[in-house]
C-alpha positions as CSV (number, residue, x, y, z in Angstrom):
1,X,0.3,0.1,-0.1
2,X,1.1,3.5,-0.6
3,X,2.9,5.1,2.0
4,X,2.0,8.6,0.8
5,X,-0.2,10.3,-1.7
6,X,-0.8,13.6,-3.5
7,X,-4.3,13.9,-5.4
8,X,-4.5,16.9,-7.4
9,X,-2.6,19.2,-5.2
10,X,-2.3,22.8,-5.9
11,X,-0.5,25.6,-4.1
12,X,-0.6,29.6,-5.1
13,X,0.0,32.6,-3.9
14,X,-1.4,36.1,-4.5
15,X,-0.7,36.5,-7.9
16,X,1.3,33.6,-8.4
17,X,0.3,29.6,-9.2
18,X,3.2,27.6,-8.2
19,X,2.1,24.1,-9.1
20,X,-1.3,23.0,-10.0
21,X,-3.1,19.1,-10.3
22,X,0.2,17.9,-8.6
23,X,-0.2,13.6,-8.5
24,X,2.4,11.3,-6.6
25,X,2.0,8.0,-5.2
26,X,5.3,6.7,-2.6
27,X,5.4,3.3,-2.3
28,X,7.7,1.5,0.0
29,X,11.7,1.2,-1.2
30,X,11.1,4.4,-4.1
31,X,13.9,6.7,-4.5
32,X,12.4,9.9,-5.9
33,X,14.5,12.8,-6.8
34,X,12.6,15.8,-7.1
35,X,13.7,18.4,-9.6
36,X,12.9,22.0,-11.1
37,X,13.9,25.7,-11.5
38,X,14.4,27.4,-8.3
39,X,11.0,28.7,-6.8
40,X,9.3,25.7,-8.9
41,X,7.9,24.7,-5.5
42,X,10.0,21.8,-4.5
43,X,10.4,23.1,-1.0
44,X,6.9,23.5,-0.9
45,X,6.1,20.3,-2.1
46,X,8.2,18.8,1.0
47,X,7.1,20.6,3.6
48,X,3.6,20.0,2.5
49,X,4.3,16.1,2.7
50,X,6.1,16.9,5.8
51,X,3.0,18.2,7.0
52,X,4.1,22.0,7.6
53,X,1.4,23.2,5.0
54,X,-1.4,22.5,3.5
55,X,-2.6,22.5,-0.4
56,X,-4.9,24.9,-1.8
57,X,-6.8,22.3,-3.5
58,X,-6.4,18.6,-3.7
59,X,-5.6,15.9,-0.7
60,X,-2.6,14.4,0.5
61,X,-2.7,11.1,2.1
62,X,-0.5,9.6,4.7
63,X,0.0,6.1,6.3
64,X,-1.2,6.4,9.8
65,X,1.2,3.5,10.6
66,X,4.4,5.1,8.9
67,X,6.4,7.8,10.1
68,X,8.1,10.7,7.9
69,X,11.4,12.5,8.3
70,X,12.0,15.6,6.9
71,X,15.6,17.7,6.6
72,X,15.0,21.1,5.5
73,X,17.3,23.5,4.0
74,X,17.0,26.0,6.3
75,X,17.7,24.4,10.2
76,X,16.9,26.1,13.7
77,X,18.8,23.6,15.7
78,X,19.6,25.6,19.0
79,X,20.5,23.0,21.3
80,X,22.7,23.3,25.0
81,X,23.3,19.0,23.9
82,X,26.4,17.8,23.1
83,X,26.6,16.4,19.2
84,X,26.6,13.0,20.4
85,X,23.4,13.4,22.6
86,X,21.3,15.5,19.9
87,X,21.4,13.0,17.6
88,X,20.6,10.6,19.9
89,X,17.5,12.4,20.5
90,X,16.4,11.4,17.4
91,X,15.7,7.7,18.3
92,X,14.0,9.4,21.4
93,X,11.3,6.2,21.1
94,X,14.4,4.0,21.4
95,X,15.5,5.8,24.5
96,X,11.8,5.8,25.9
97,X,12.1,1.7,25.6
98,X,15.4,2.0,27.2
99,X,14.4,3.8,30.1
100,X,10.9,1.8,30.0
101,X,13.1,-1.3,30.4
102,X,15.6,-0.3,33.1
103,X,12.6,0.2,35.2
104,X,11.2,-2.7,34.7
105,X,14.4,-4.5,35.7
106,X,14.2,-2.6,39.1
107,X,10.5,-3.1,39.7
108,X,9.7,-6.6,38.0
109,X,8.3,-9.5,40.2
110,X,8.8,-12.7,39.8
111,X,4.9,-13.2,38.6
112,X,4.5,-14.9,34.9
113,X,2.7,-11.5,34.3
114,X,5.6,-9.3,35.4
115,X,8.0,-11.4,33.2
116,X,5.7,-11.7,30.3
117,X,5.6,-7.9,30.3
118,X,9.5,-7.7,30.5
119,X,10.4,-10.3,27.6
120,X,7.9,-8.3,25.4
121,X,9.8,-4.7,25.9
122,X,12.9,-6.6,25.8
123,X,12.0,-8.5,22.5
124,X,10.9,-4.9,20.7
125,X,13.8,-3.1,22.5
126,X,16.3,-5.8,20.6
127,X,14.7,-5.6,17.7
128,X,14.9,-1.5,17.5
129,X,18.5,-2.5,17.8
130,X,18.4,-0.6,20.8
131,X,21.8,-2.2,22.8
132,X,23.4,-0.5,19.6
133,X,22.2,2.9,19.9
134,X,25.0,4.6,20.4
135,X,27.1,3.1,18.5
136,X,25.1,3.4,15.3
137,X,24.5,7.1,16.1
138,X,29.1,7.5,16.3
139,X,29.0,5.4,13.2
140,X,26.9,8.1,11.4
141,X,28.5,10.6,12.8
142,X,31.7,9.8,11.5
143,X,30.9,8.7,8.0
144,X,29.3,12.6,8.1
145,X,32.8,13.5,9.2
146,X,32.4,14.2,13.0
147,X,35.6,12.9,14.8
148,X,35.7,10.8,17.7
149,X,36.2,13.8,19.7
150,X,33.7,15.8,18.1
151,X,31.0,14.2,19.5
152,X,31.2,15.0,23.0
153,X,31.3,19.2,21.8
154,X,28.3,21.3,22.3
155,X,26.2,22.0,19.4
156,X,26.0,25.7,19.7
157,X,29.4,25.7,18.6
158,X,29.0,24.4,15.5
159,X,28.6,26.2,12.0
160,X,25.1,26.0,10.2
161,X,27.0,23.4,7.9
162,X,28.1,20.9,10.7
163,X,24.6,21.8,12.4
164,X,23.2,20.2,9.2
165,X,25.1,17.2,9.6
166,X,24.0,16.5,13.0
167,X,20.2,17.0,11.8
168,X,21.0,14.6,9.2
169,X,22.8,12.2,11.6
170,X,19.4,12.3,13.6
171,X,17.3,11.4,10.9
172,X,19.7,8.2,9.7
173,X,19.6,7.2,13.5
174,X,16.0,7.2,13.7
175,X,15.2,5.8,10.1
176,X,12.0,6.7,9.1
177,X,9.6,4.8,7.0
178,X,9.3,8.2,4.5
179,X,12.6,10.4,4.5
180,X,12.2,14.0,2.7
181,X,15.8,15.4,2.1
182,X,15.8,19.4,0.6
183,X,19.2,19.7,-0.6
184,X,21.2,17.1,2.0
185,X,24.5,17.7,0.1
186,X,25.0,21.6,1.3
187,X,27.8,21.4,3.1
188,X,29.5,18.1,2.7
189,X,32.7,17.4,1.3
190,X,33.1,14.8,-1.6
191,X,34.3,12.1,1.4
192,X,31.1,12.9,3.4
193,X,29.0,12.8,0.3
194,X,30.7,9.2,-0.7
195,X,29.2,8.0,3.0
196,X,26.2,9.3,2.3
197,X,25.2,8.0,-0.8
198,X,26.2,4.5,0.7
199,X,24.0,4.9,3.5
200,X,21.0,5.7,1.5
201,X,21.6,3.4,-1.1
202,X,21.0,0.8,1.5
203,X,18.1,2.9,3.4
204,X,15.5,0.6,4.1
205,X,12.3,3.5,3.5
206,X,11.1,5.4,0.9
207,X,13.2,8.3,-0.2
208,X,11.9,12.1,-2.1
209,X,15.7,14.2,-2.9
210,X,16.1,17.9,-3.7
211,X,19.5,18.5,-4.7
212,X,21.4,20.0,-7.6
213,X,24.1,17.8,-7.0
214,X,23.6,15.8,-10.5
215,X,26.2,13.0,-9.3
216,X,24.2,12.4,-6.1
217,X,20.7,12.1,-8.2
218,X,22.3,9.9,-10.8
219,X,23.7,7.6,-7.5
220,X,20.1,7.2,-5.7
221,X,17.3,8.1,-7.9
222,X,15.2,5.5,-9.8
223,X,12.0,8.2,-10.8
224,X,13.0,11.5,-11.4
225,X,9.9,14.1,-10.7
226,X,10.1,17.0,-12.5
227,X,8.1,20.4,-11.4
228,X,8.2,22.6,-14.2
229,X,5.4,25.2,-15.5
230,X,3.3,24.3,-12.6
231,X,3.1,20.8,-13.2
232,X,4.2,17.5,-12.1
233,X,5.8,15.0,-14.2
234,X,7.7,11.7,-13.6
235,X,10.6,10.0,-15.7
236,X,11.5,6.7,-14.4
237,X,15.6,6.2,-14.5
238,X,18.0,8.6,-12.9
239,X,18.9,12.3,-13.9
240,X,21.0,11.5,-16.6
241,X,17.8,9.2,-18.3
242,X,15.8,12.6,-17.3
243,X,18.2,14.8,-19.1
244,X,18.6,12.4,-22.3
245,X,14.4,12.0,-22.5
246,X,14.1,15.9,-21.7
247,X,16.2,16.7,-24.7
248,X,14.4,13.7,-27.2
249,X,10.9,15.6,-26.3
250,X,12.3,19.2,-26.8
251,X,12.9,17.5,-30.5
252,X,10.0,15.8,-31.4
253,X,8.0,19.4,-29.9
254,X,10.1,21.1,-32.4
255,X,10.0,19.1,-35.3
256,X,6.0,19.0,-34.7
257,X,5.4,22.5,-34.4
258,X,7.5,23.2,-37.7
259,X,4.8,21.2,-39.6
260,X,2.3,22.9,-38.0
261,X,3.8,26.0,-38.4
262,X,4.5,24.9,-42.7
263,X,0.7,23.2,-42.5
264,X,-0.9,26.8,-41.3
265,X,1.6,28.6,-43.7
266,X,0.0,26.7,-46.8
267,X,-3.8,27.3,-45.3
268,X,-3.1,31.0,-45.2
269,X,-1.6,31.0,-48.3
270,X,-5.1,29.2,-50.0
271,X,-7.1,31.8,-48.4
272,X,-5.0,34.8,-49.5
273,X,-5.0,33.7,-52.9
274,X,-8.8,32.7,-53.6
275,X,-10.3,34.8,-50.2
276,X,-12.2,37.2,-53.5
277,X,-13.0,34.5,-55.6
278,X,-16.1,33.5,-55.3
279,X,-16.5,30.1,-56.7
280,X,-13.8,28.9,-53.6
281,X,-15.9,30.8,-51.1
282,X,-16.8,27.6,-49.3
283,X,-13.0,25.9,-50.0
284,X,-12.0,29.4,-48.0
285,X,-14.5,29.3,-45.1
286,X,-13.5,25.7,-44.4
287,X,-9.6,26.6,-44.2
288,X,-10.3,29.8,-42.2
289,X,-12.4,27.4,-39.7
290,X,-9.4,24.5,-39.8
291,X,-7.1,27.4,-39.1
292,X,-9.5,28.2,-35.7
293,X,-9.2,24.6,-35.0
294,X,-5.7,23.8,-35.2
295,X,-3.8,23.6,-31.8
296,X,-0.7,25.1,-31.5
297,X,2.3,23.1,-30.1
298,X,3.6,24.5,-27.1
299,X,7.7,24.3,-27.1
300,X,9.4,24.0,-23.1
301,X,10.0,27.4,-21.9
302,X,12.9,29.2,-23.1
303,X,14.5,29.5,-19.4
304,X,14.3,25.5,-19.3
305,X,17.1,25.2,-22.3
306,X,20.7,25.7,-21.1
307,X,21.5,28.7,-23.4
308,X,24.6,28.2,-25.9
309,X,27.3,30.7,-26.6
310,X,30.5,30.4,-27.6
311,X,32.9,33.0,-25.1
312,X,35.7,34.2,-26.7
313,X,39.5,32.5,-26.4
314,X,42.7,33.6,-24.9
315,X,45.7,33.5,-26.0
316,X,47.7,30.6,-26.1
317,X,50.7,29.9,-22.9
318,X,53.8,28.5,-22.8
319,X,53.7,24.7,-22.5
320,X,54.0,24.6,-19.2
321,X,52.0,27.0,-17.1
322,X,53.1,26.6,-13.3
323,X,55.2,24.7,-11.7
324,X,56.0,23.8,-8.1
325,X,59.7,22.9,-6.8
326,X,60.3,21.6,-3.5
327,X,57.2,23.7,-2.2
328,X,56.2,23.5,1.5
329,X,53.9,24.9,3.5
330,X,53.1,25.9,7.0
331,X,50.5,27.7,9.4
332,X,52.7,27.9,12.3
333,X,53.7,24.6,13.8
334,X,51.0,23.3,11.5
335,X,52.8,21.8,8.0
336,X,50.5,21.1,5.1
337,X,52.8,19.5,3.0
338,X,56.3,19.9,2.3
339,X,58.8,19.0,-0.7
340,X,56.3,19.2,-3.5
341,X,56.8,19.0,-7.1
342,X,54.4,19.8,-9.8
343,X,54.6,20.6,-13.5
344,X,50.7,21.8,-14.7
345,X,51.0,21.7,-18.6
346,X,49.0,23.8,-21.0
347,X,45.3,22.7,-21.3
348,X,44.9,20.5,-18.8
349,X,42.0,21.0,-16.9
350,X,43.5,19.8,-13.1
351,X,40.7,19.4,-10.1
352,X,42.0,19.1,-6.9
353,X,40.3,16.4,-4.3
354,X,40.8,15.2,-0.5
355,X,39.5,15.8,2.8
356,X,38.7,19.2,4.0
357,X,42.2,20.5,5.9
358,X,44.5,18.5,3.5
359,X,45.5,21.7,1.7
360,X,43.4,22.0,-1.9
361,X,42.6,25.8,-1.2
362,X,45.9,26.5,-0.2
363,X,47.4,24.6,-3.2
364,X,45.0,27.1,-4.9
365,X,46.2,30.2,-3.3
366,X,49.6,29.1,-4.1
367,X,49.0,29.1,-7.8
368,X,47.0,32.3,-7.8
369,X,49.6,34.2,-6.2
370,X,47.6,34.6,-2.9
371,X,49.9,32.9,-0.9
372,X,53.7,32.4,-0.6
373,X,55.4,28.9,0.1
374,X,57.3,28.9,3.5
375,X,60.3,27.1,1.1
376,X,60.6,26.3,-2.4
377,X,59.3,28.3,-5.3
378,X,56.3,28.3,-7.2
379,X,57.0,29.5,-10.9
380,X,54.6,30.7,-14.0
381,X,55.5,29.7,-17.2
382,X,55.8,31.5,-20.9
383,X,53.0,34.3,-21.4
384,X,51.1,32.8,-18.3
385,X,48.1,35.1,-17.7
386,X,45.8,33.6,-14.4
387,X,42.8,34.6,-12.9
388,X,41.6,33.7,-9.4
389,X,37.8,32.9,-8.8
390,X,36.3,32.8,-5.2
391,X,33.6,34.2,-3.3
392,X,35.6,37.3,-2.9
393,X,34.8,38.6,-6.2
394,X,31.2,39.1,-5.0
395,X,32.0,41.7,-3.1
396,X,34.3,43.2,-5.7
397,X,31.2,43.9,-8.1
398,X,29.6,47.8,-8.5
399,X,26.3,47.5,-6.5
400,X,25.5,50.5,-8.6
401,X,25.9,49.4,-11.5
402,X,23.6,46.4,-13.6
403,X,24.9,43.0,-14.6
404,X,24.5,44.4,-18.0
405,X,26.8,47.5,-17.1
406,X,29.6,45.2,-15.8
407,X,29.9,43.6,-18.8
408,X,29.9,46.2,-21.3
409,X,32.7,47.9,-19.0
410,X,34.8,45.0,-19.6
411,X,34.2,44.6,-23.2
412,X,33.0,47.7,-24.7
413,X,33.6,46.2,-28.5
414,X,30.6,43.7,-28.7
415,X,27.2,44.4,-29.6
416,X,24.2,44.5,-27.0
417,X,23.2,41.1,-28.5
418,X,26.4,39.5,-27.5
419,X,26.4,41.2,-24.3
420,X,22.9,39.6,-23.4
421,X,23.5,36.1,-25.2
422,X,26.5,36.4,-22.7
423,X,24.5,36.7,-19.4
424,X,21.4,34.6,-20.5
425,X,24.3,31.8,-20.4
426,X,24.0,32.4,-16.5
427,X,20.7,33.0,-15.9
428,X,20.2,36.9,-16.4
429,X,17.2,37.6,-19.0
430,X,15.0,40.4,-20.2
431,X,14.8,43.2,-18.3
432,X,17.0,41.0,-15.4
433,X,20.2,42.3,-17.0
434,X,18.9,45.8,-15.7
435,X,18.9,45.6,-12.2
436,X,21.0,47.1,-10.0
437,X,24.2,44.8,-8.3
438,X,22.8,45.8,-5.3
439,X,19.2,43.9,-5.8
440,X,20.5,40.7,-6.6
441,X,21.2,37.4,-4.7
442,X,23.8,35.8,-3.4
443,X,23.6,33.4,-6.5
444,X,23.0,35.8,-9.0
445,X,26.1,37.9,-8.4
446,X,28.2,34.7,-7.9
447,X,26.9,33.8,-11.7
448,X,27.6,37.7,-12.8
449,X,31.1,37.5,-11.9
450,X,31.5,34.3,-13.4
451,X,30.3,35.7,-16.7
452,X,33.0,38.7,-16.0
453,X,35.5,35.9,-16.1
454,X,34.5,34.3,-19.1
455,X,33.7,37.3,-21.0
456,X,37.7,38.5,-21.1
457,X,39.3,35.4,-20.2
458,X,43.2,35.1,-19.1
459,X,44.6,31.3,-20.4
460,X,44.8,30.3,-17.0
461,X,41.8,29.9,-15.0
462,X,41.9,29.0,-11.0
463,X,38.8,28.4,-9.6
464,X,37.4,28.1,-6.1
465,X,34.1,26.1,-6.0
466,X,32.5,27.7,-9.0
467,X,29.2,26.0,-9.1
468,X,28.2,27.2,-5.9
469,X,25.0,29.3,-5.9
470,X,24.4,27.8,-9.3
471,X,21.4,25.7,-10.3
472,X,21.6,23.0,-13.0
473,X,21.1,25.0,-15.9
474,X,23.6,27.3,-14.3
475,X,25.9,24.3,-14.0
476,X,25.3,22.8,-17.5
477,X,26.0,26.4,-18.7
478,X,29.6,26.9,-16.8
479,X,30.4,23.3,-18.0
480,X,29.6,23.8,-21.8
481,X,31.5,27.1,-21.5
482,X,35.2,26.0,-19.7
483,X,34.6,22.5,-21.9
484,X,35.3,24.7,-24.9
485,X,37.6,26.9,-23.9
486,X,41.5,26.3,-24.2
487,X,43.5,27.4,-21.4
488,X,44.5,26.1,-18.7
489,X,42.4,25.2,-15.5
490,X,43.2,24.2,-12.1
491,X,40.0,24.1,-9.4
492,X,38.4,22.6,-6.6
493,X,35.0,21.4,-6.4
494,X,32.6,19.3,-4.2
495,X,30.3,18.9,-7.6
496,X,31.6,15.2,-8.6
497,X,29.4,15.7,-11.7
498,X,31.1,18.8,-12.7
499,X,34.5,17.3,-12.1
500,X,33.7,14.4,-14.1
501,X,32.3,16.8,-16.8
502,X,35.4,19.0,-16.8
503,X,38.7,17.3,-15.3
504,X,41.7,15.7,-17.7
505,X,43.2,15.0,-14.1
506,X,42.5,14.6,-10.9
507,X,45.1,15.5,-8.1
508,X,44.5,14.1,-4.7
509,X,46.0,16.1,-1.6
510,X,46.3,13.7,1.5
511,X,48.3,13.3,4.7
512,X,50.6,16.3,3.4
513,X,51.0,14.0,-0.2
514,X,50.3,14.9,-3.6
515,X,48.9,11.6,-6.1
516,X,48.1,12.6,-9.1
517,X,45.3,10.0,-11.6
518,X,44.9,10.6,-15.2
519,X,41.1,11.3,-16.3
520,X,38.1,12.2,-15.0
521,X,36.1,11.6,-11.0
522,X,34.8,8.3,-12.5
523,X,38.7,7.2,-13.4
524,X,39.8,8.7,-10.3
525,X,37.4,6.3,-8.1
526,X,38.5,3.3,-10.7
527,X,41.9,3.8,-10.5
528,X,42.0,4.3,-6.4
529,X,39.7,0.9,-6.0
530,X,42.5,-0.8,-8.0
531,X,45.0,1.0,-6.2
532,X,43.7,-0.5,-3.1
533,X,43.3,-4.4,-4.0
534,X,46.4,-4.2,-6.1
535,X,48.4,-1.9,-4.3
536,X,50.5,-0.7,-7.1
537,X,51.2,2.6,-8.4
538,X,48.9,4.9,-10.2
539,X,50.1,6.8,-13.2
540,X,50.5,10.4,-12.5
541,X,49.8,13.5,-14.5
542,X,53.8,14.2,-13.9
543,X,56.6,12.1,-12.9
544,X,57.5,14.9,-10.6
545,X,54.4,14.6,-8.5
546,X,54.8,11.7,-6.1
547,X,52.8,8.5,-5.9
548,X,53.2,6.4,-3.3
549,X,52.3,2.6,-3.0
550,X,50.4,1.7,1.2
551,X,52.5,-0.1,3.3
552,X,51.6,-4.1,3.6
553,X,49.5,-3.1,7.0
554,X,47.9,0.1,5.1
555,X,47.2,-2.3,1.9
556,X,45.9,-4.8,4.3
557,X,43.4,-2.5,5.7
558,X,42.3,-0.8,2.3
559,X,41.4,-4.3,1.1
560,X,39.4,-4.9,4.2
561,X,37.7,-1.3,3.5
562,X,36.9,-2.4,0.2
563,X,35.2,-5.9,1.9
564,X,33.7,-4.0,3.7
565,X,32.1,-1.4,1.1
566,X,31.1,-4.4,-1.2
567,X,29.3,-6.4,1.5
568,X,27.8,-3.2,2.5
569,X,26.4,-2.3,-1.0
570,X,25.4,-5.6,-1.5
571,X,23.2,-5.7,1.9
572,X,22.0,-2.6,0.7
573,X,21.0,-3.3,-2.9
574,X,19.2,-7.1,-1.4
575,X,17.4,-4.5,1.2
576,X,16.3,-2.3,-1.5
577,X,15.4,-5.1,-3.8
578,X,13.3,-7.0,-1.0
579,X,11.7,-3.7,-0.5
580,X,10.7,-3.6,-4.6
581,X,9.3,-7.1,-3.8
582,X,7.0,-6.2,-1.2
583,X,5.9,-3.3,-3.0
584,X,5.2,-5.3,-6.1
585,X,3.5,-7.6,-4.2
586,X,1.3,-5.0,-2.3
587,X,0.3,-3.2,-5.8
588,X,-0.6,-6.2,-7.8
589,X,-2.5,-6.8,-5.1
590,X,-4.0,-3.5,-5.0
591,X,-4.9,-3.8,-8.8
592,X,-6.4,-7.0,-8.7
593,X,-8.6,-5.5,-5.5
594,X,-10.1,-2.9,-8.2
595,X,-10.4,-5.2,-10.8
596,X,-12.8,-7.2,-8.6
597,X,-14.5,-3.8,-7.6
598,X,-14.6,-2.7,-11.2
599,X,-16.2,-6.2,-12.0
600,X,-19.1,-5.1,-9.8
601,X,-21.9,-4.2,-11.0
602,X,-22.8,-2.2,-8.1
603,X,-19.8,-0.1,-8.4
604,X,-21.1,1.9,-11.1
605,X,-24.2,2.6,-9.1
606,X,-21.5,6.0,-8.0
607,X,-19.9,7.2,-11.0
608,X,-17.3,9.4,-8.9
609,X,-15.9,5.8,-7.3
610,X,-16.1,4.4,-10.6
611,X,-13.3,7.4,-12.0
612,X,-11.5,7.4,-8.8
613,X,-10.9,3.4,-9.2
614,X,-10.0,3.7,-12.9
615,X,-7.6,6.6,-12.3
616,X,-5.8,4.6,-9.9
617,X,-5.7,1.4,-11.5
618,X,-4.2,3.5,-14.3
619,X,-1.6,5.0,-11.7
620,X,-0.9,2.0,-10.3
621,X,-0.1,0.0,-13.6
622,X,2.2,3.0,-14.6
623,X,4.0,2.2,-10.8
624,X,4.0,-1.3,-11.8
625,X,6.1,-1.0,-14.8
626,X,8.4,1.4,-12.8
627,X,8.8,-1.6,-10.1
628,X,9.5,-4.1,-12.4
629,X,11.9,-2.0,-14.5
630,X,13.9,-1.5,-10.9
631,X,13.3,-5.1,-10.3
632,X,15.0,-6.0,-13.1
633,X,17.6,-3.4,-12.7
634,X,18.4,-4.4,-9.2
635,X,18.5,-8.0,-9.7
636,X,21.6,-7.4,-12.4
637,X,23.4,-5.1,-10.1
638,X,23.0,-7.8,-7.1
639,X,24.0,-10.9,-9.8
640,X,27.2,-8.2,-10.6
641,X,27.9,-7.7,-7.0
642,X,27.8,-11.7,-6.4
643,X,30.3,-12.5,-9.1
């Protein structure tokens, strides 16, 4: 049976309709990625499902036996408890059961009734995994990046990003039947993201995710719910499948619209040619009526398409763009790294990865000339012009200028059409190009700063988290512009999809060492897994970058970790497969029940009931097809893991 169901749900604000007629059925083991433009209503839908708002029209049915957990974007965590205590509070029912159990231990007598009650409570506590509650909480906190000593830290001392991790840990510990996550990847580094994906991959309940992290959606979503033009439409598959389907739809609609336009023009020419001829009067009137009845295919709204514009290319640099020679850097007594050699060659798009605090931003600042090494030297090559992008550029924008004026100052020789096209790539359309910078949001200012760089690009771009504040279309536009860029790029990003699309090399900074991997993020993961299993060296970007094979003990640990991860992934797939099988049986039983009802003559005395049953059956069959596809995919995945 459905965990929850949205039927004809609508929401509007004064002068603006957010969405209308939204239908959504959520079954156990569903993995739904909710996507759409900023402001389309994704967060509103999550809030209504969680019970934090009511629709203007329609109904939301929730299974009373199923719990719902909700992680909002904006948190109000204000706790004097420690990180561990606050996390454990997420499983308050289990904690209450533990207190009840202790009370029974102290008070219980020797009667059969007392012993029976104690056994019942103890069994319930064991089934809830109560004895391992604190161990589970610490494991979740460690996965989200909290060191063991950080578990005793007061929550009041945490930043907003770390408080969000505590709230997420509480939900994962509680493990509700329905988990609603609104931008859960914000503030997480790559290692925490990878852990969260594995954890959610084996999550036993249903998931509804809102995220701008396309890699995250690809890994977890089995259905994409697209909220666009006030409507919600479901697409089976992950985010990449969804984008392909949308592109195909756009081409089909454009082809259909083109055919309609040609037919319309033919009819209009006929009418114009024979309008004055009495002998053709009836035919002309027939054609006019035909024109009036012709439907016009609605193309996808322009803002729903990624804008395409080819930015100017920089002057070429020498072959060697930047070089580290025995570079060391320290902050006081803290040594970040030392004796580092590195050569960055022309045309390379190098992504820096590694845990927080390993030295990624430090390396970026060394290359940008914002920091000086404590030993060694950093040199730029011949004819290199560099530009450093970070969030500080937002503060350098003129608050009294408009986006259009900011670009015209840089490129006064370009036409208005070209300037507006450049701005359109980064989401500035129509009159929005003339809005003062002071009235722009933080995300809009970040996009404007990127547009300024690419309008007059250097041949060496140094980018620190360039996708922050960008929505999916903005990220795709930036990716396309940087893929066409002929210069050299060194960048830090937590957006793995962005790294995958852009990087030609990945440099991992960890424990004071630089290890280079050729290819993109997927290649990096594959090389990492191979290195862990085989303990062999990985070919680097340059021979001057040291690649260190793990010692025997380290190799054993890495092999054990890989085995553990494979086992965890297999357990997760098995759990999801079981959930899908249960959902299939429940849905098939419900469809059979509907067929029985529809076969009964008494049902047809209530036409509204017949309509509801027919619609439920139609939606059920659609969901059945998705579940069967999920079942086959999970079965193949499990077979691959067992080989």
